[in-house]
N, C-alpha and C positions, 0 to 999 in steps of 0.2 A: 541402705540396710545391710547388715552383715548376715552371715549364714545362720546365726542364732535367731535373728529376726525373721529370716525366711522360714525356719522351722516352726516358729510361732505363728506366722501369718497364714500359712497354708491350711493347717487344721482349724484355725480360728474362723477363717472365711468359709471353709467347708461346713463347719458347724452352724454358723449363722444361716447359710443358705439352706441347709437341711432342716434346721429347726423352724425356719420361717415359712417354708413352702411345702412341707409334707402334707399335701392335700390332693384330692382327686381332680385331675385335669379333664375337662370336657371338650368336646368338639365345638367349634365356633357355631353360633346360632345361624340358622337358615330362615330367611324371611320369604314366604310364598307371595307371589304376585296375585292380584285379584282374579286373573284367569286360571289360577292354580296350575299353570304350566311353567312360567318363569319363576326364578328364585334369585335371591341375593344372600350371600354368606359373608360374614364379617369375622376376621381372625386377628388375634393378637399373638405375636411370637417374640420371644426375647432370649438373648444369651448374655448373661452378666459375667464378665471376666474379673477375677482377682489375679494380678500378674506381678511377677518379680523377675528382674533381669540383673545380672551381675555387673553391668556397666551402664554408661549413658548419662550419668549425673555427676555433679561436682565440678570444680574448676577445670579439671583436666579430662573429664568424661569417663573416669575409671570407677567412680562410685556407683553402687547399685541403685536401681530404680524400682519403685513400686507404683502400682496403678490399679484402680478399680474403674471399670467403664463398661458400657454396653458395646459388645462386639456387633450384636444385631439387636434392634429394638423396632419392631415392625408392626404396622397396622395395615391390613390388606383387605381388599374387597373383590369378591369374585361373584359374577352374576351371569345368568343365562336367561335370555328372553324366550327361548324355546329349546328344543333338543339340539339345534344346530348352532345358533349364534349367541355369543356372549362376550365377556370382557374380564380382564384382571388388571388391577392396579394396586401398588404397594408403596407406602410412605415409610421412610427409614430415618430414625434419629439415633445417632451413636454416642453422643455425649463427648466430653473432653477425653482425649486419648493421647498419651505420651509415648507409648511403645508401639513400634511398627514391626514389619516383618524382619528387617535387618538393621534397623536404626531406632533411635529415640529422638524426640523433638523437644526443643526448649519451649516452643509455643505449641500448645496442644491442638490436635485436629478435632474439630467439632462440626460434624456433618449433619445436615437435615436436607433430604432430597427425595425426589420421586425415583424409586428404584425400578419399578416396572410399570408399564401402562400399554396394554395391547388388546386388540380385538381378536376374538377367536371364531373360527368357522370350522365345525366338525362335520364334514360331509359324509365320511365313511371311515372305516378302520384303515383304509389304504391312502386316504387323502384328507389332510387337515391343514389349516392355515393359521398363522399368527402374524399380525401386522401391527407395528408400533415399536415401542421400546421393550426389547426382550433379550433373552440370553443369546450370546454368540454360540452357535451349535458345534464348533469344531472339537473341543476337548471334552472328554468324559467328565473330568473333575469339575469343569465349569458347570456342567449340567447335572451334577449331583445336587439334590435339594440342599439349601443352605443349612437345614436343621437335621440332615440325615447323613453326616459324615461318619466314618469309622473312628478316626482319631479326633483330636480336639477340633480340628478344622480341616478343610481340604488343603491341598498343596499350596504353599505360599509363593511358589515360583513358576507354576505352570500357566499363568495367565499370558494372554497375547496382548498386543499393543492397541488396546481399546481404552480410551480414557473415561469409561463410564462403568467401572466396577463389573467388568465382564459382560455388560449389556451394550446394545447398540440399536440404532433406529433402522428398521427395515422390514423385510418380509421373510418368514420362514415357512417352508412347506415340509410336512413330515407325514409318515404313515408306516403301516406294518403290512408285511406279506408273509406267505408260507406259514400259515397258522400262527402268526404273530412272532415267529422266530426271527425274522429279518426286519430291521427297521432302517429307514432312510431319513435324512434331513438335508435339504438344500436351502440356501439362503442368499439373498442379495441385500447388503447392508451398507451403511454409510462409511464405516471404517474410520481411518484417521481424519480428524476434522481439518477444515480447509486452511487453518492458520499455518500449520506445519506441513501440509500436504503439497507435493510438487505439482499434482494435477488433480482435477475434480473428477475422480473415478470412484466407483463402488467397490466394495469388498465382496467376493463371491466364495461360498463355502459349500462343500459337500461332505457328508458323513454317512457311514453305514455300519451297522453291527449285526452280528448273528448270535443267537442264543441257542446253545445245544440242548439245554435242559428246560427249566421253566422260562417262559419268555419275559423279557423286560420290555413291555409294550407301551409304557407311558412316555411322555415327552421329556421327563426328568428321570434321573437315576437315583438309586440309593447306594450307599457304601456298605450297608449291612441291612439285611431283612430280618435280623433277630431270630433266625431259625425258621421263618415262615415259608421260605422258598429255597429250592435247590437250583443254583444258578451257575452257568458257565457261559460267559459272553466274551467274544472278541470283537474289537471295533477298530475303525481307521477313519481318518479324515484328511482333507486337503483344503487349503485356503490360499487365495491370492488377491493382491490389489496392485494395479499398475500405477506407476508414478506416485508411490505412497509417501515418499519423504525426500528431503534434500540431503545430498552429501555435504554441501556447503550451504547452510541456511542463510548466513549473512549475505551471500551473493546471489541467493536463489538459483543455484546451479547444481549440476551433478545429480540429476533426478535418478532415484533408485526405486526399484520395484520391491514388493514384499511378497513372500510366500512362506507357508508353514505347513507341516504335515505331522501327523501323529498316529501311533498305533497303541492299543491298550488291551488289557485282559482283566476280567473280574470273575471271581469264583467264590461261591459260598456253599458249604456242604453241611447240612444239619444231621445230627444223629441223636437218637433219643437217650442213649446211655452215656455217650462221651462228650456231648455238647456240640457246638457249631463252630466250624472252621472257616475263616474268611481270608481271601488273598486278592490283592490287586496290584497291577503294575502298568506303567505307561511310559512312552518315549515321545518327546516333542522336539522338533527342530524348527526354529523361527529365524528367518533370514531376511536381511535388508541389503543384499549385494555388498557387504562389507562397507557400508556407509560410514561406520565409525572410524575408518582410516583416513577420512577426507579432511579432518581438522575441525569442522564446525557442523556436525550432522544434526538433523532434526532430533529433538529430544525423544520422540517416540521410537527411534531406531536404536537407542542405547538404554542402559539401565536395566532394572529388574524385569521389565516387560518388553525389552527390545530384542536385538539379535542375540540368540542363545541356543543351546541345545542341552538336553538333560533327560533324566529319568527318575522314577521313584518306584519303590516297592513298599507295600504295606500289608500287614497281616493282623488278624484278630482271632481271639478264642473266647467264645461265649459259653460260660459254665452251664451245665444242666440246671434247670430251674427247680432245685429240690430244697432250697433253704428259705422259701417264703415268697412273698409277692414280687420282690424286686429281682432284677437280672444283673449279673456281673459279667463284664467283658474286658479282657486284657487286650491291648493293642500295641503295635510298634510300627515305625515308619523309618525308611532310609531314602534319602534323595541325594543326587549328584547333579550339579548344574555348572556349565561353562558359559560365561557371559563375555560378549565382545568388549563391553566397557561397563563396569559397575562401580559407581562412586568415584569416577575418574581413574580407575585402575583397569588397564587393558588386559584382556585374557584372564580375567579373574575366575576362580573356581570355588564352589561351595560344596562342602559335605555337610549334610543335615541329618541328625538322628533324633528320634523321640521314642519314649516309652510312656504308657499311661494306662488308665483304667476308667471304664464307664460303669456307672451304677444307674440303671434304669428304674426309677421309682414307679413310672407308669408308661412304659414304652418310651418312644421319642417325645411324648407330650410333657414328660417331666424327667429330667436326666441330670446327673451330677458327674463331672469329669475332672480328673487330674492328669496333667501331662508334664513331663520334664523333657526339654529339648536342648540339643547342643548344636551350635552353628560354628563350623570350622572353615575359615578362609584359607585358601592356598597361598595367597600373597598378603603378608602383613607388613604394614609400614609403621615403625615405632613412633613416627611423628604424626600419625593419623589415627586417632582412637576409633574412627569409623571402620577400620580394617582389623580391629582386635576381635579375636574369637570371643563368643559369649554363650552363656547358658540362660535358659528361660524356664521358670516354673509357673504353671497356670492352673487355677481352679475355675471351672465354669459351671454355672447353673443354667439349665435350659428349661423354659416353660412355654407351652403352646396351648392356646385356647381358641 
């Protein structure tokens, strides 16, 4: 599709989404147990993307690509048998998808899987437990709720080397201290699966944050509170896994360890007259002892989620809500990442920019987003279309019930 087609596609998809779904979204129903103590809640949540990218199709990969798919399409169940013990599980179906973070696929990705499945024990504000398949706790962006990002989505590049969509099997302990200003998370999880792992070891993680203003006391984060809280939070985390990968997978030699560390900052300042200002930033360093230099490293140590370091900045401005029931928020994001080996190119670097707008029809329960993003590779190979710079335009409709 040419640029004229893009100009037509974006407002058309936006109009269809807006016209079809302007209705009141309600919270998921809660079913009380016979003892009137326990309960079960069922939720449906979806993000439908209409997306255009200026490459990836045609015989030489330079023609534009359009796609409509579910970025997230989730049915979840949350239950508590009493005040302390409960569970959460979520099923995800994403549908055919041709456009990825930095590439397009000739054969679409079509995923249906169990996203989360964990037991919860809430003993006190200072000590809580999750056991099962749950989020890796290292990076703040991982732990921003999937339906609460500031921009279209969370960072595309900040994930670590876990082959389960930022989830892993294990145990996470977490809690709050100092009037809920300080939160900790510690975890022991499976890490890299045994196929490519040099040794059968667990991955250990520690994370802590401190909130100077209103506390962020939940196990998940928000990227915007839509002016409901005044937040200034700094956080840091460290993670390691011994014998995580092979430097030479074919010979099962050159065992390498994995370690990663991160620091982050989030702030949101609401004002009655001037609107709400939001800012976030983070740095992540993920290291596999330079396994990529060995010739045939385990795939987890290279690529978009392998050895790398980089950072992002994001900012938003929520207009004062004086124009009606909806809320309008402008946002922008800049990221810079250096990869040990990305798409077969050693020491590749990416600069990524985006600008967009959120229109909240009913808070985060019903939201319409437009984003335009630019991906700039430092090393381009004329013979490899996968290293060409590209632009992406996306319209998203979000609905939660």
